[in-house]
N, C-alpha and C positions, 0 to 999 in steps of 0.2 A: 319142752321142758326137759331138762337132762336127767339121767338116773341119778345123779347125785343129790338132787331137789330133796330137802327135809319134807316128807310129805304130812309131818305131824305139825308143821307151822301154820300158823293159823293163815288162812288165804281170804281175801273178800270174795263174796260169792252174790248172787242175786237169783230171786226165786219170783215166780208169779203164780197168783191164785186167779185164774180165769174164770169169771162168772158168768153163767148163762142163764137168759130168763129171771134175772133178778127181780122183776115186779111180780112175778106170776108163782113160778117153780123153780127158785134159784139152785143152779147144780155147779159144782166145781169139777174142773177137770184134773185129773189125777191117773197115776200109772204105777205101775209095781217096778222096784228094782230086783234085778236077779239075785238067785240065790247065792251066787258065788260073789257078788259084789264086796268090796273091802270095806265101803262105808253104807250102812243101814241096808243090809241085805234082807231081801223079801218085803221090805215094808212099803206100804203105798205112800206117795210122796208126790209133791206138786213139780212141775217140770220148773229146772233150776240147776244151778253150777257154778263153778269159779269163773271169775274175770280173768278175761285173757289179755293180754298187753297191748293187743291191736284195738281192744274195745275202745280204750280212750280217743283214738282217732276217727272212731266210725261217724258220719255225719247222720244227724237225726233230722227228720222231716219237721217235727215238731218237739219242742221240749216237754219235761213233767211240768206240772204246775209249780207255781214258784215257791209255795208253803213247803213242797218236798223237795225241790231243790237246796231249800236254806236248812232245813232238817238234815238231809244228808251231807251238805257241805261242812257241818260242825265235825263231822268223823272221818270225811273221805276228800283229798283234794280234788277228785274228779266225778262228781256226782253223776255225771251225764254217762260215763263209762259203767256204771252200775245199771243204769236203764238199758243201754245198748247190750250188756251181757245177758240181762234177764230178757230181754226180745230175743237175742240169738239162740238161747238155751231152749226158749219156747219153741222155735222154729226148729232146731235139731232134734229135740226129743219128741215132737208131736207132728211137724210138719206145718202147724199152723204160723201165720205171719201177721204181726202187729205193723203194717207198714201202709204207706200211700205212696202215689207215683211221684218218682223224683229221679234225677240223674246221679250217678256216683261218678267220683273222678277213677281212681284205681282201687277198687274195693281189696281188704285183706283176703286171704285166702280162705278163712273161716266163714267169710260173707259173701263169696262169688255166686253161690247158689241163690242167696237172697236177692243180690243186685240182677241176676239173670232175669228175675221176675219182673223187673222195671220198678221195684219198690225201694223205698229208704225207710229205716225203721222210725216208727212213730210212737213217742214215749207220753203223747198228751193224755193216753187213757191210763197212765199208770198212776197209783196213789201209794205211797208208802206208808204202809200200816203196823211194821213190826220189825225189831233187830234182834238176832240171837247170836252169841258165840259159842261153840261147840265147847262142852268141858274137856279137862285135860284127860288125856289117857285114851282117846279114842283116834284109830287108826289114820283119821282125816279130821282136820279141824277147820273152821270156817266161819268167817265173821259175815253171817248171812243178813240182808236186807230182803224184805218179803214186800210184793206190792200185789196190791188189787187192781183187776182190769176188767172191765166189762167186754164181753165177748163179741158184742156188736161191733166193736173196734176192729175185729180180725178181717182181714182181706181173704175172701174165699169161703169154701165150705166147712163148716164147723165140725163136721163128722167124717171129714177125709183126712185120715191120718196115713196115708199112704206114703208120703215123705218122710216119715220118721225115722230116725235111726233107731238101733236096738236097744238102747240103754233102759226104755221103759217098756214094759209089757202091759198088757191088759188095760191100754188106755180108754177111758170112758168118763162120761159126764155123772158124776155122782151127786143125788140130791145132798143140799148142804147140810139138812137136818139128819140125815143118815151116814155122812162121812166119817164120823168117829166109831162107826161099828166096825171100820177097816181095821187090819193090822198097821198101825201108825206109829212112827216115833213120837215119844212124849212132846216134843217141841212142835210137831204138827197139830196134834191134838188142841194145844193152846193157842196157836195162830189161826186154827179154824174157829175157835169161839170168838176171836178177836175180829175175823173176817164176818163171822154170821151177824155180830153186832153192827157192822157196818151196813151189811146189805138189809137188814130187818129194820134200820131206820132208827136203832134205839140210840139214845142220847150218849155220844162218845167224848172222852176228854180231848181238849184242844193240845194232845201231845201223842207220842209214838211209844208204846211199850219196848223196852229193853232188857233182854234176859241175858245178863253177862256173866260169862263163864271165862273170862279172860284169865284168870287166877284160879287158885283151886278153892276160893270162896264163892259160890253162887250168890248173885245179886240181883234183884229185880228192881227197874228204876223205868222213869220215863223220859223221854227226851222232848223238850218243849220247842 
């Protein structure tokens, strides 16, 4: 991306709430952003980030469930790109890979390390649970889609973060019931509550919450 890009423009983004031991002691993977980060410094967040242009061309071993694709398709022309971005960001920031064995053609530069493991990104474990647009006035703005995923779908050791980049520190599995005690952005607290309802089996509406700050007026609605 060139230096002339307007960094306050709203960019598509994708985030994964990776849940471990959901049936017994549910824990979510989180890390802390750096103190000098332009966006949400010092805050504990889930792995995630902006969609890259090449994500739309990435082959998926398996797609998301059709219900998720349908809801994402209402607001994005390439929902598979959102899934690919979520999987890529998880891999880059934690070293964990949602993938299964498969052959690539010519992987984009951002995906060459992933492809080198003999894996294709696998989106079948992703569940679309939340959408939020960053309010005006922030140094970065995103139209973020949040996905829930069972850590059993990860290929490899769930405690091995040795391949992670340095964007997130203090990567660890946080008990879901205790995660809101951390230094969190407001939207992360809201999404955690939604995730907890999914994981604990509470009855959920057949729709996805959407915290819309695309204008100066905040609106909360649901995506059917």
